[in-house]
HTML snippet that shows the backbone in 3Dmol.js (N, CA, C, O; Angstrom):
<script src="https://3Dmol.org/build/3Dmol-min.js"></script>
<div id="view" style="width:600px;height:400px;position:relative"></div>
<script>
const pdb = `
ATOM      1  N   MET A   1     -11.721  20.651 -22.468  1.00  0.00           N
ATOM      2  CA  MET A   1     -10.808  21.391 -21.870  1.00  0.00           C
ATOM      3  C   MET A   1     -10.659  20.183 -20.585  1.00  0.00           C
ATOM      4  O   MET A   1     -11.378  19.213 -20.347  1.00  0.00           O
ATOM      5  N   SER A   2      -9.618  20.605 -19.999  1.00  0.00           N
ATOM      6  CA  SER A   2      -8.827  19.758 -18.805  1.00  0.00           C
ATOM      7  C   SER A   2      -8.396  20.658 -17.648  1.00  0.00           C
ATOM      8  O   SER A   2      -8.395  21.887 -17.725  1.00  0.00           O
ATOM      9  N   ILE A   3      -8.127  20.144 -16.855  1.00  0.00           N
ATOM     10  CA  ILE A   3      -7.984  21.254 -15.237  1.00  0.00           C
ATOM     11  C   ILE A   3      -7.077  20.125 -14.674  1.00  0.00           C
ATOM     12  O   ILE A   3      -7.574  18.999 -14.715  1.00  0.00           O
ATOM     13  N   LEU A   4      -5.875  20.238 -14.175  1.00  0.00           N
ATOM     14  CA  LEU A   4      -5.098  19.334 -13.619  1.00  0.00           C
ATOM     15  C   LEU A   4      -4.934  20.258 -12.296  1.00  0.00           C
ATOM     16  O   LEU A   4      -4.594  21.430 -12.454  1.00  0.00           O
ATOM     17  N   ALA A   5      -5.144  19.806 -11.138  1.00  0.00           N
ATOM     18  CA  ALA A   5      -4.636  20.623 -10.066  1.00  0.00           C
ATOM     19  C   ALA A   5      -4.218  19.991  -8.805  1.00  0.00           C
ATOM     20  O   ALA A   5      -4.475  18.788  -8.812  1.00  0.00           O
ATOM     21  N   TYR A   6      -3.672  20.396  -7.751  1.00  0.00           N
ATOM     22  CA  TYR A   6      -3.194  19.614  -6.629  1.00  0.00           C
ATOM     23  C   TYR A   6      -3.665  19.980  -5.559  1.00  0.00           C
ATOM     24  O   TYR A   6      -3.562  21.174  -5.275  1.00  0.00           O
ATOM     25  N   ASP A   7      -4.391  18.976  -4.543  1.00  0.00           N
ATOM     26  CA  ASP A   7      -5.304  18.965  -3.410  1.00  0.00           C
ATOM     27  C   ASP A   7      -3.917  18.790  -2.288  1.00  0.00           C
ATOM     28  O   ASP A   7      -3.233  17.776  -2.153  1.00  0.00           O
ATOM     29  N   ALA A   8      -3.776  19.994  -1.622  1.00  0.00           N
ATOM     30  CA  ALA A   8      -2.890  19.648  -0.590  1.00  0.00           C
ATOM     31  C   ALA A   8      -3.334  19.015   0.880  1.00  0.00           C
ATOM     32  O   ALA A   8      -2.650  18.363   1.669  1.00  0.00           O
ATOM     33  N   GLU A   9      -4.780  19.456   0.975  1.00  0.00           N
ATOM     34  CA  GLU A   9      -5.286  18.770   2.056  1.00  0.00           C
ATOM     35  C   GLU A   9      -5.275  16.961   1.802  1.00  0.00           C
ATOM     36  O   GLU A   9      -4.947  16.125   2.643  1.00  0.00           O
ATOM     37  N   ALA A  10      -5.625  16.768   0.732  1.00  0.00           N
ATOM     38  CA  ALA A  10      -5.775  15.319   0.243  1.00  0.00           C
ATOM     39  C   ALA A  10      -4.273  14.915  -0.201  1.00  0.00           C
ATOM     40  O   ALA A  10      -3.981  13.726  -0.327  1.00  0.00           O
ATOM     41  N   LYS A  11      -3.548  15.707  -0.381  1.00  0.00           N
ATOM     42  CA  LYS A  11      -2.037  15.093  -0.810  1.00  0.00           C
ATOM     43  C   LYS A  11      -2.420  14.487  -1.982  1.00  0.00           C
ATOM     44  O   LYS A  11      -1.838  13.403  -2.005  1.00  0.00           O
ATOM     45  N   ALA A  12      -3.258  14.650  -3.208  1.00  0.00           N
ATOM     46  CA  ALA A  12      -3.511  14.025  -4.292  1.00  0.00           C
ATOM     47  C   ALA A  12      -3.589  15.148  -5.329  1.00  0.00           C
ATOM     48  O   ALA A  12      -3.842  16.341  -5.161  1.00  0.00           O
ATOM     49  N   TYR A  13      -3.331  14.527  -6.345  1.00  0.00           N
ATOM     50  CA  TYR A  13      -3.734  15.477  -7.610  1.00  0.00           C
ATOM     51  C   TYR A  13      -5.175  15.046  -8.578  1.00  0.00           C
ATOM     52  O   TYR A  13      -5.424  13.920  -9.008  1.00  0.00           O
ATOM     53  N   THR A  14      -5.848  16.053  -8.727  1.00  0.00           N
ATOM     54  CA  THR A  14      -7.253  15.814  -9.223  1.00  0.00           C
ATOM     55  C   THR A  14      -7.033  16.562 -10.556  1.00  0.00           C
ATOM     56  O   THR A  14      -6.310  17.529 -10.798  1.00  0.00           O
ATOM     57  N   TYR A  15      -8.010  15.716 -11.504  1.00  0.00           N
ATOM     58  CA  TYR A  15      -8.439  15.859 -12.979  1.00  0.00           C
ATOM     59  C   TYR A  15      -9.587  16.103 -13.139  1.00  0.00           C
ATOM     60  O   TYR A  15     -10.425  15.454 -12.514  1.00  0.00           O
ATOM     61  N   TYR A  16      -9.973  17.140 -14.051  1.00  0.00           N
ATOM     62  CA  TYR A  16     -11.180  17.285 -14.443  1.00  0.00           C
ATOM     63  C   TYR A  16     -11.181  17.599 -15.943  1.00  0.00           C
ATOM     64  O   TYR A  16     -10.349  18.328 -16.484  1.00  0.00           O
ATOM     65  N   GLY A  17     -12.235  16.953 -16.591  1.00  0.00           N
ATOM     66  CA  GLY A  17     -12.385  17.356 -18.051  1.00  0.00           C
ATOM     67  C   GLY A  17     -13.531  17.229 -18.774  1.00  0.00           C
ATOM     68  O   GLY A  17     -14.257  16.245 -18.635  1.00  0.00           O
ATOM     69  N   ILE A  18     -13.768  18.090 -19.508  1.00  0.00           N
ATOM     70  CA  ILE A  18     -15.197  18.061 -20.255  1.00  0.00           C
ATOM     71  C   ILE A  18     -14.925  18.167 -21.883  1.00  0.00           C
ATOM     72  O   ILE A  18     -14.004  18.895 -22.251  1.00  0.00           O
ATOM     73  N   SER A  19     -15.457  17.684 -22.545  1.00  0.00           N
ATOM     74  CA  SER A  19     -15.612  17.746 -24.125  1.00  0.00           C
ATOM     75  C   SER A  19     -16.877  18.372 -24.811  1.00  0.00           C
ATOM     76  O   SER A  19     -17.955  18.582 -24.255  1.00  0.00           O
ATOM     77  N   SER A  20     -16.565  18.623 -26.070  1.00  0.00           N
ATOM     78  CA  SER A  20     -17.622  19.241 -26.837  1.00  0.00           C
ATOM     79  C   SER A  20     -18.753  18.208 -27.405  1.00  0.00           C
ATOM     80  O   SER A  20     -19.592  18.463 -28.269  1.00  0.00           O
ATOM     81  N   PHE A  21     -18.542  16.839 -26.624  1.00  0.00           N
ATOM     82  CA  PHE A  21     -19.408  15.795 -26.958  1.00  0.00           C
ATOM     83  C   PHE A  21     -20.209  15.944 -25.621  1.00  0.00           C
ATOM     84  O   PHE A  21     -20.984  14.991 -25.539  1.00  0.00           O
ATOM     85  N   GLY A  22     -20.295  16.623 -24.744  1.00  0.00           N
ATOM     86  CA  GLY A  22     -20.977  16.812 -23.774  1.00  0.00           C
ATOM     87  C   GLY A  22     -20.443  15.660 -22.484  1.00  0.00           C
ATOM     88  O   GLY A  22     -21.059  15.491 -21.432  1.00  0.00           O
ATOM     89  N   GLU A  23     -19.399  15.083 -22.803  1.00  0.00           N
ATOM     90  CA  GLU A  23     -18.569  14.145 -21.946  1.00  0.00           C
ATOM     91  C   GLU A  23     -18.122  14.807 -20.796  1.00  0.00           C
ATOM     92  O   GLU A  23     -17.996  16.030 -20.845  1.00  0.00           O
ATOM     93  N   SER A  24     -17.817  14.095 -19.597  1.00  0.00           N
ATOM     94  CA  SER A  24     -16.866  14.672 -18.390  1.00  0.00           C
ATOM     95  C   SER A  24     -16.516  13.654 -17.658  1.00  0.00           C
ATOM     96  O   SER A  24     -17.168  12.627 -17.469  1.00  0.00           O
ATOM     97  N   ASP A  25     -15.225  14.000 -17.135  1.00  0.00           N
ATOM     98  CA  ASP A  25     -14.211  13.160 -16.452  1.00  0.00           C
ATOM     99  C   ASP A  25     -13.840  13.574 -15.205  1.00  0.00           C
ATOM    100  O   ASP A  25     -13.822  14.803 -15.128  1.00  0.00           O
ATOM    101  N   ALA A  26     -13.514  12.961 -14.117  1.00  0.00           N
ATOM    102  CA  ALA A  26     -13.065  13.258 -12.896  1.00  0.00           C
ATOM    103  C   ALA A  26     -11.966  12.065 -12.504  1.00  0.00           C
ATOM    104  O   ALA A  26     -12.205  10.880 -12.735  1.00  0.00           O
ATOM    105  N   ALA A  27     -10.871  12.476 -11.952  1.00  0.00           N
ATOM    106  CA  ALA A  27     -10.061  11.581 -11.389  1.00  0.00           C
ATOM    107  C   ALA A  27      -9.111  11.868 -10.177  1.00  0.00           C
ATOM    108  O   ALA A  27      -8.810  13.004  -9.812  1.00  0.00           O
ATOM    109  N   LYS A  28      -8.749  10.906  -9.694  1.00  0.00           N
ATOM    110  CA  LYS A  28      -7.491  11.408  -8.468  1.00  0.00           C
ATOM    111  C   LYS A  28      -6.232  10.806  -8.888  1.00  0.00           C
ATOM    112  O   LYS A  28      -6.203   9.658  -9.330  1.00  0.00           O
ATOM    113  N   GLY A  29      -5.149  11.558  -8.764  1.00  0.00           N
ATOM    114  CA  GLY A  29      -3.686  10.896  -9.129  1.00  0.00           C
ATOM    115  C   GLY A  29      -2.657  10.949  -8.210  1.00  0.00           C
ATOM    116  O   GLY A  29      -2.605  11.872  -7.397  1.00  0.00           O
ATOM    117  N   SER A  30      -1.817  10.049  -8.241  1.00  0.00           N
ATOM    118  CA  SER A  30      -0.407  10.556  -7.331  1.00  0.00           C
ATOM    119  C   SER A  30       0.639  10.501  -8.582  1.00  0.00           C
ATOM    120  O   SER A  30       0.374  10.330  -9.772  1.00  0.00           O
ATOM    121  N   LEU A  31       1.621  10.653  -8.100  1.00  0.00           N
ATOM    122  CA  LEU A  31       2.848  10.838  -8.994  1.00  0.00           C
ATOM    123  C   LEU A  31       3.978  10.116  -8.066  1.00  0.00           C
ATOM    124  O   LEU A  31       4.283  10.700  -7.026  1.00  0.00           O
ATOM    125  N   THR A  32       4.550   9.011  -8.346  1.00  0.00           N
ATOM    126  CA  THR A  32       5.769   8.484  -7.909  1.00  0.00           C
ATOM    127  C   THR A  32       7.159   8.257  -8.960  1.00  0.00           C
ATOM    128  O   THR A  32       7.370   7.461  -9.875  1.00  0.00           O
ATOM    129  N   GLY A  33       7.696   8.982  -8.559  1.00  0.00           N
ATOM    130  CA  GLY A  33       8.656   9.137  -9.480  1.00  0.00           C
ATOM    131  C   GLY A  33       8.445   9.442 -10.778  1.00  0.00           C
ATOM    132  O   GLY A  33       7.783  10.463 -10.963  1.00  0.00           O
ATOM    133  N   SER A  34       8.843   8.810 -11.798  1.00  0.00           N
ATOM    134  CA  SER A  34       8.164   9.093 -12.989  1.00  0.00           C
ATOM    135  C   SER A  34       6.814   8.347 -13.706  1.00  0.00           C
ATOM    136  O   SER A  34       6.628   8.208 -14.915  1.00  0.00           O
ATOM    137  N   THR A  35       5.963   7.928 -12.642  1.00  0.00           N
ATOM    138  CA  THR A  35       4.710   7.180 -13.031  1.00  0.00           C
ATOM    139  C   THR A  35       3.706   8.076 -12.389  1.00  0.00           C
ATOM    140  O   THR A  35       3.915   8.744 -11.376  1.00  0.00           O
ATOM    141  N   TRP A  36       2.536   8.026 -13.111  1.00  0.00           N
ATOM    142  CA  TRP A  36       1.402   8.760 -12.683  1.00  0.00           C
ATOM    143  C   TRP A  36       0.455   7.341 -12.331  1.00  0.00           C
ATOM    144  O   TRP A  36       0.787   6.214 -12.698  1.00  0.00           O
ATOM    145  N   THR A  37      -0.700   7.632 -11.597  1.00  0.00           N
ATOM    146  CA  THR A  37      -1.324   6.461 -11.083  1.00  0.00           C
ATOM    147  C   THR A  37      -2.706   7.377 -11.003  1.00  0.00           C
ATOM    148  O   THR A  37      -2.835   8.203 -10.099  1.00  0.00           O
ATOM    149  N   TRP A  38      -3.695   7.182 -11.978  1.00  0.00           N
ATOM    150  CA  TRP A  38      -4.977   7.957 -11.559  1.00  0.00           C
ATOM    151  C   TRP A  38      -6.257   7.009 -11.282  1.00  0.00           C
ATOM    152  O   TRP A  38      -6.291   6.089 -12.099  1.00  0.00           O
ATOM    153  N   LEU A  39      -6.990   6.993 -10.640  1.00  0.00           N
ATOM    154  CA  LEU A  39      -8.130   6.368 -10.125  1.00  0.00           C
ATOM    155  C   LEU A  39      -9.323   7.158 -10.273  1.00  0.00           C
ATOM    156  O   LEU A  39      -9.401   8.321  -9.876  1.00  0.00           O
ATOM    157  N   TRP A  40     -10.546   6.335 -11.023  1.00  0.00           N
ATOM    158  CA  TRP A  40     -12.063   7.081 -10.863  1.00  0.00           C
ATOM    159  C   TRP A  40     -12.962   5.743 -11.040  1.00  0.00           C
ATOM    160  O   TRP A  40     -12.612   4.612 -11.380  1.00  0.00           O
ATOM    161  N   ASP A  41     -14.156   6.220 -10.717  1.00  0.00           N
ATOM    162  CA  ASP A  41     -15.163   5.411 -10.969  1.00  0.00           C
ATOM    163  C   ASP A  41     -16.057   5.485 -12.034  1.00  0.00           C
ATOM    164  O   ASP A  41     -16.539   6.561 -12.387  1.00  0.00           O
ATOM    165  N   GLY A  42     -16.351   4.286 -12.644  1.00  0.00           N
ATOM    166  CA  GLY A  42     -17.521   4.286 -13.618  1.00  0.00           C
ATOM    167  C   GLY A  42     -18.211   3.149 -14.076  1.00  0.00           C
ATOM    168  O   GLY A  42     -18.507   2.390 -13.154  1.00  0.00           O
ATOM    169  N   LYS A  43     -18.550   2.796 -15.140  1.00  0.00           N
ATOM    170  CA  LYS A  43     -19.225   1.358 -15.232  1.00  0.00           C
ATOM    171  C   LYS A  43     -18.644   0.596 -16.308  1.00  0.00           C
ATOM    172  O   LYS A  43     -17.998   1.122 -17.214  1.00  0.00           O
ATOM    173  N   ALA A  44     -18.883  -0.711 -16.209  1.00  0.00           N
ATOM    174  CA  ALA A  44     -18.053  -1.526 -17.063  1.00  0.00           C
ATOM    175  C   ALA A  44     -19.163  -2.778 -17.117  1.00  0.00           C
ATOM    176  O   ALA A  44     -19.514  -3.458 -16.153  1.00  0.00           O
ATOM    177  N   ALA A  45     -19.706  -2.924 -18.756  1.00  0.00           N
ATOM    178  CA  ALA A  45     -20.728  -3.508 -19.100  1.00  0.00           C
ATOM    179  C   ALA A  45     -21.978  -3.061 -17.841  1.00  0.00           C
ATOM    180  O   ALA A  45     -22.412  -3.862 -17.013  1.00  0.00           O
ATOM    181  N   GLY A  46     -22.270  -2.051 -17.918  1.00  0.00           N
ATOM    182  CA  GLY A  46     -23.383  -1.692 -17.071  1.00  0.00           C
ATOM    183  C   GLY A  46     -23.213  -1.881 -15.744  1.00  0.00           C
ATOM    184  O   GLY A  46     -24.270  -1.683 -15.146  1.00  0.00           O
ATOM    185  N   LYS A  47     -22.389  -2.159 -15.097  1.00  0.00           N
ATOM    186  CA  LYS A  47     -22.212  -2.369 -13.748  1.00  0.00           C
ATOM    187  C   LYS A  47     -21.319  -1.160 -13.143  1.00  0.00           C
ATOM    188  O   LYS A  47     -20.550  -0.662 -13.967  1.00  0.00           O
ATOM    189  N   PRO A  48     -21.295  -0.650 -11.947  1.00  0.00           N
ATOM    190  CA  PRO A  48     -20.443   0.041 -11.437  1.00  0.00           C
ATOM    191  C   PRO A  48     -19.190  -0.569 -11.319  1.00  0.00           C
ATOM    192  O   PRO A  48     -19.126  -1.760 -11.014  1.00  0.00           O
ATOM    193  N   ALA A  49     -17.727   0.402 -11.617  1.00  0.00           N
ATOM    194  CA  ALA A  49     -16.483  -0.157 -11.611  1.00  0.00           C
ATOM    195  C   ALA A  49     -15.530   0.870 -11.300  1.00  0.00           C
ATOM    196  O   ALA A  49     -15.686   2.082 -11.454  1.00  0.00           O
ATOM    197  N   LYS A  50     -14.255   0.105 -10.727  1.00  0.00           N
ATOM    198  CA  LYS A  50     -13.159   1.018 -10.175  1.00  0.00           C
ATOM    199  C   LYS A  50     -12.452   1.095 -11.479  1.00  0.00           C
ATOM    200  O   LYS A  50     -12.522   0.030 -12.093  1.00  0.00           O
ATOM    201  N   PHE A  51     -11.672   2.205 -12.200  1.00  0.00           N
ATOM    202  CA  PHE A  51     -10.891   2.280 -13.083  1.00  0.00           C
ATOM    203  C   PHE A  51      -9.445   2.994 -12.808  1.00  0.00           C
ATOM    204  O   PHE A  51      -9.448   4.027 -12.139  1.00  0.00           O
ATOM    205  N   ARG A  52      -8.338   2.526 -13.254  1.00  0.00           N
ATOM    206  CA  ARG A  52      -7.278   2.944 -12.918  1.00  0.00           C
ATOM    207  C   ARG A  52      -6.559   3.215 -13.953  1.00  0.00           C
ATOM    208  O   ARG A  52      -6.828   2.393 -14.829  1.00  0.00           O
ATOM    209  N   GLU A  53      -5.643   4.084 -14.353  1.00  0.00           N
ATOM    210  CA  GLU A  53      -4.715   4.078 -15.634  1.00  0.00           C
ATOM    211  C   GLU A  53      -3.223   4.653 -14.779  1.00  0.00           C
ATOM    212  O   GLU A  53      -3.070   5.454 -13.857  1.00  0.00           O
ATOM    213  N   ILE A  54      -2.477   4.002 -15.406  1.00  0.00           N
ATOM    214  CA  ILE A  54      -0.913   3.854 -15.002  1.00  0.00           C
ATOM    215  C   ILE A  54      -0.186   4.680 -16.141  1.00  0.00           C
ATOM    216  O   ILE A  54      -0.328   4.234 -17.280  1.00  0.00           O
ATOM    217  N   GLU A  55       0.350   5.488 -16.029  1.00  0.00           N
ATOM    218  CA  GLU A  55       1.285   6.131 -17.115  1.00  0.00           C
ATOM    219  C   GLU A  55       2.760   6.510 -16.530  1.00  0.00           C
ATOM    220  O   GLU A  55       3.055   7.254 -15.594  1.00  0.00           O
ATOM    221  N   GLU A  56       3.570   5.756 -17.390  1.00  0.00           N
ATOM    222  CA  GLU A  56       5.007   5.818 -16.889  1.00  0.00           C
ATOM    223  C   GLU A  56       5.995   6.615 -18.175  1.00  0.00           C
ATOM    224  O   GLU A  56       5.994   6.273 -19.357  1.00  0.00           O
ATOM    225  N   GLN A  57       6.688   7.585 -17.658  1.00  0.00           N
ATOM    226  CA  GLN A  57       7.304   8.332 -18.612  1.00  0.00           C
ATOM    227  C   GLN A  57       8.703   7.631 -18.812  1.00  0.00           C
ATOM    228  O   GLN A  57       9.589   7.731 -17.963  1.00  0.00           O
ATOM    229  N   VAL A  58       8.829   7.024 -19.804  1.00  0.00           N
ATOM    230  CA  VAL A  58       9.989   6.081 -20.302  1.00  0.00           C
ATOM    231  C   VAL A  58      11.365   7.032 -20.352  1.00  0.00           C
ATOM    232  O   VAL A  58      12.505   6.965 -19.891  1.00  0.00           O
ATOM    233  N   SER A  59      10.684   7.851 -21.085  1.00  0.00           N
ATOM    234  CA  SER A  59      12.216   8.890 -21.398  1.00  0.00           C
ATOM    235  C   SER A  59      11.726  10.570 -21.903  1.00  0.00           C
ATOM    236  O   SER A  59      10.529  10.859 -21.921  1.00  0.00           O
ATOM    237  N   PRO A  60      12.435  11.247 -22.162  1.00  0.00           N
ATOM    238  CA  PRO A  60      11.757  12.979 -22.492  1.00  0.00           C
ATOM    239  C   PRO A  60      10.839  12.828 -23.811  1.00  0.00           C
ATOM    240  O   PRO A  60      10.174  13.735 -24.312  1.00  0.00           O
ATOM    241  N   THR A  61      10.919  11.744 -24.185  1.00  0.00           N
ATOM    242  CA  THR A  61       9.848  11.670 -25.701  1.00  0.00           C
ATOM    243  C   THR A  61       8.789  10.345 -25.850  1.00  0.00           C
ATOM    244  O   THR A  61       7.915  10.145 -26.695  1.00  0.00           O
ATOM    245  N   SER A  62       9.151   9.655 -24.875  1.00  0.00           N
ATOM    246  CA  SER A  62       8.417   8.442 -24.826  1.00  0.00           C
ATOM    247  C   SER A  62       7.504   8.049 -23.325  1.00  0.00           C
ATOM    248  O   SER A  62       8.001   8.081 -22.199  1.00  0.00           O
ATOM    249  N   GLN A  63       6.342   7.752 -23.586  1.00  0.00           N
ATOM    250  CA  GLN A  63       5.228   7.197 -22.229  1.00  0.00           C
ATOM    251  C   GLN A  63       4.568   6.176 -22.707  1.00  0.00           C
ATOM    252  O   GLN A  63       4.220   5.984 -23.873  1.00  0.00           O
ATOM    253  N   THR A  64       4.358   5.352 -21.536  1.00  0.00           N
ATOM    254  CA  THR A  64       3.691   4.126 -21.756  1.00  0.00           C
ATOM    255  C   THR A  64       2.492   4.222 -21.002  1.00  0.00           C
ATOM    256  O   THR A  64       2.611   5.016 -20.070  1.00  0.00           O
ATOM    257  N   PHE A  65       1.163   3.580 -21.105  1.00  0.00           N
ATOM    258  CA  PHE A  65       0.056   3.618 -20.176  1.00  0.00           C
ATOM    259  C   PHE A  65      -0.754   2.332 -20.137  1.00  0.00           C
ATOM    260  O   PHE A  65      -0.691   1.580 -21.109  1.00  0.00           O
ATOM    261  N   LYS A  66      -1.304   2.106 -19.373  1.00  0.00           N
ATOM    262  CA  LYS A  66      -2.128   1.012 -19.306  1.00  0.00           C
ATOM    263  C   LYS A  66      -3.351   1.720 -18.335  1.00  0.00           C
ATOM    264  O   LYS A  66      -3.293   2.553 -17.431  1.00  0.00           O
ATOM    265  N   ILE A  67      -4.498   0.970 -18.976  1.00  0.00           N
ATOM    266  CA  ILE A  67      -5.839   1.196 -18.264  1.00  0.00           C
ATOM    267  C   ILE A  67      -6.612   0.131 -17.916  1.00  0.00           C
ATOM    268  O   ILE A  67      -6.800  -0.760 -18.745  1.00  0.00           O
ATOM    269  N   GLU A  68      -7.169   0.066 -16.652  1.00  0.00           N
ATOM    270  CA  GLU A  68      -7.772  -1.383 -16.337  1.00  0.00           C
ATOM    271  C   GLU A  68      -9.033  -0.762 -15.469  1.00  0.00           C
ATOM    272  O   GLU A  68      -9.237   0.393 -15.095  1.00  0.00           O
ATOM    273  N   TYR A  69      -9.726  -1.858 -15.308  1.00  0.00           N
ATOM    274  CA  TYR A  69     -11.013  -1.816 -14.386  1.00  0.00           C
ATOM    275  C   TYR A  69     -11.364  -3.045 -13.611  1.00  0.00           C
ATOM    276  O   TYR A  69     -11.127  -4.167 -14.059  1.00  0.00           O
ATOM    277  N   SER A  70     -11.867  -2.862 -12.572  1.00  0.00           N
ATOM    278  CA  SER A  70     -12.430  -3.918 -11.666  1.00  0.00           C
ATOM    279  C   SER A  70     -13.970  -3.757 -11.286  1.00  0.00           C
ATOM    280  O   SER A  70     -14.376  -2.698 -10.808  1.00  0.00           O
ATOM    281  N   VAL A  71     -14.741  -4.750 -11.494  1.00  0.00           N
ATOM    282  CA  VAL A  71     -15.750  -4.815 -11.188  1.00  0.00           C
ATOM    283  C   VAL A  71     -16.213  -5.389  -9.932  1.00  0.00           C
ATOM    284  O   VAL A  71     -15.836  -6.560  -9.881  1.00  0.00           O
ATOM    285  N   ALA A  72     -16.933  -5.021  -8.803  1.00  0.00           N
ATOM    286  CA  ALA A  72     -17.330  -5.340  -7.458  1.00  0.00           C
ATOM    287  C   ALA A  72     -16.266  -6.027  -6.720  1.00  0.00           C
ATOM    288  O   ALA A  72     -16.424  -7.124  -6.185  1.00  0.00           O
ATOM    289  N   GLY A  73     -14.843  -5.144  -6.700  1.00  0.00           N
ATOM    290  CA  GLY A  73     -13.911  -5.833  -6.166  1.00  0.00           C
ATOM    291  C   GLY A  73     -13.060  -7.130  -6.691  1.00  0.00           C
ATOM    292  O   GLY A  73     -12.125  -7.595  -6.039  1.00  0.00           O
ATOM    293  N   GLY A  74     -13.496  -7.655  -7.942  1.00  0.00           N
ATOM    294  CA  GLY A  74     -12.700  -8.626  -8.746  1.00  0.00           C
ATOM    295  C   GLY A  74     -11.524  -8.266  -9.100  1.00  0.00           C
ATOM    296  O   GLY A  74     -10.899  -7.343  -8.577  1.00  0.00           O
ATOM    297  N   PRO A  75     -11.121  -8.993 -10.045  1.00  0.00           N
ATOM    298  CA  PRO A  75      -9.831  -8.824 -10.942  1.00  0.00           C
ATOM    299  C   PRO A  75      -9.631  -7.760 -11.461  1.00  0.00           C
ATOM    300  O   PRO A  75     -10.627  -7.255 -11.980  1.00  0.00           O
ATOM    301  N   TRP A  76      -8.632  -7.163 -11.530  1.00  0.00           N
ATOM    302  CA  TRP A  76      -8.191  -5.932 -12.869  1.00  0.00           C
ATOM    303  C   TRP A  76      -8.322  -6.532 -14.117  1.00  0.00           C
ATOM    304  O   TRP A  76      -7.681  -7.569 -14.285  1.00  0.00           O
ATOM    305  N   THR A  77      -8.908  -6.176 -14.897  1.00  0.00           N
ATOM    306  CA  THR A  77      -9.110  -6.433 -16.358  1.00  0.00           C
ATOM    307  C   THR A  77      -8.595  -5.243 -17.234  1.00  0.00           C
ATOM    308  O   THR A  77      -9.191  -4.166 -17.198  1.00  0.00           O
ATOM    309  N   VAL A  78      -7.365  -5.448 -18.109  1.00  0.00           N
ATOM    310  CA  VAL A  78      -6.803  -4.522 -18.935  1.00  0.00           C
ATOM    311  C   VAL A  78      -7.923  -4.182 -20.080  1.00  0.00           C
ATOM    312  O   VAL A  78      -8.504  -4.985 -20.810  1.00  0.00           O
ATOM    313  N   VAL A  79      -8.057  -2.771 -20.027  1.00  0.00           N
ATOM    314  CA  VAL A  79      -8.906  -2.408 -21.097  1.00  0.00           C
ATOM    315  C   VAL A  79      -8.085  -1.864 -22.274  1.00  0.00           C
ATOM    316  O   VAL A  79      -8.405  -2.302 -23.380  1.00  0.00           O
ATOM    317  N   MET A  80      -7.129  -1.027 -22.219  1.00  0.00           N
ATOM    318  CA  MET A  80      -6.060  -0.337 -22.882  1.00  0.00           C
ATOM    319  C   MET A  80      -4.689  -0.443 -22.741  1.00  0.00           C
ATOM    320  O   MET A  80      -4.379  -0.568 -21.556  1.00  0.00           O
ATOM    321  N   GLU A  81      -3.659  -0.440 -23.578  1.00  0.00           N
ATOM    322  CA  GLU A  81      -2.271  -0.131 -23.186  1.00  0.00           C
ATOM    323  C   GLU A  81      -1.767   0.098 -24.374  1.00  0.00           C
ATOM    324  O   GLU A  81      -2.236  -0.381 -25.407  1.00  0.00           O
ATOM    325  N   GLY A  82      -0.664   0.931 -24.311  1.00  0.00           N
ATOM    326  CA  GLY A  82       0.045   1.663 -25.292  1.00  0.00           C
ATOM    327  C   GLY A  82       1.074   2.324 -24.907  1.00  0.00           C
ATOM    328  O   GLY A  82       1.444   2.455 -23.740  1.00  0.00           O
ATOM    329  N   LYS A  83       1.712   2.887 -26.129  1.00  0.00           N
ATOM    330  CA  LYS A  83       3.108   3.818 -25.653  1.00  0.00           C
ATOM    331  C   LYS A  83       2.875   4.870 -26.892  1.00  0.00           C
ATOM    332  O   LYS A  83       2.427   4.596 -28.006  1.00  0.00           O
ATOM    333  N   SER A  84       3.310   6.181 -26.386  1.00  0.00           N
ATOM    334  CA  SER A  84       3.423   7.293 -27.139  1.00  0.00           C
ATOM    335  C   SER A  84       4.645   7.816 -27.115  1.00  0.00           C
ATOM    336  O   SER A  84       5.396   7.816 -26.139  1.00  0.00           O
ATOM    337  N   THR A  85       4.933   8.408 -28.511  1.00  0.00           N
ATOM    338  CA  THR A  85       6.344   8.844 -28.585  1.00  0.00           C
ATOM    339  C   THR A  85       6.084  10.171 -29.473  1.00  0.00           C
ATOM    340  O   THR A  85       5.395  10.249 -30.490  1.00  0.00           O
ATOM    341  N   LYS A  86       6.842  11.233 -28.800  1.00  0.00           N
ATOM    342  CA  LYS A  86       7.011  12.505 -29.249  1.00  0.00           C
ATOM    343  C   LYS A  86       7.764  12.597 -30.628  1.00  0.00           C
ATOM    344  O   LYS A  86       8.902  12.148 -30.765  1.00  0.00           O
ATOM    345  N   VAL A  87       7.112  13.164 -31.571  1.00  0.00           N
ATOM    346  CA  VAL A  87       7.960  13.102 -32.736  1.00  0.00           C
ATOM    347  C   VAL A  87       8.562  14.916 -33.095  1.00  0.00           C
ATOM    348  O   VAL A  87       8.090  15.857 -32.458  1.00  0.00           O
ATOM    349  N   LYS A  88       9.615  15.110 -34.173  1.00  0.00           N
ATOM    350  CA  LYS A  88       9.754  16.445 -34.036  1.00  0.00           C
ATOM    351  C   LYS A  88       8.912  16.834 -35.346  1.00  0.00           C
ATOM    352  O   LYS A  88       8.757  18.017 -35.650  1.00  0.00           O
TER     353      LYS A  88
END
`;
const viewer = $3Dmol.createViewer("view");
viewer.addModel(pdb, "pdb");
viewer.setStyle({}, {cartoon: {color: "spectrum"}});
viewer.zoomTo();
viewer.render();
</script>
């Protein structure tokens, strides 16, 4: 289950998700034009890390995304990137 909400005081979107596997996620996001940017804290290689996901709506039926992380303020490392396309 996923919940997407807008926090008017923080002027940011919030995302909360849970799965039937017992996993849960929380992120803060912003929307600029057709690009979403999501930020959250997690772990990479057992160390605390910052994560970000950038999703761009390329067309009404196409979207690109990239997920990156940074450990201890270091450089951003791409974890995953791809494209999704809606089919009829």
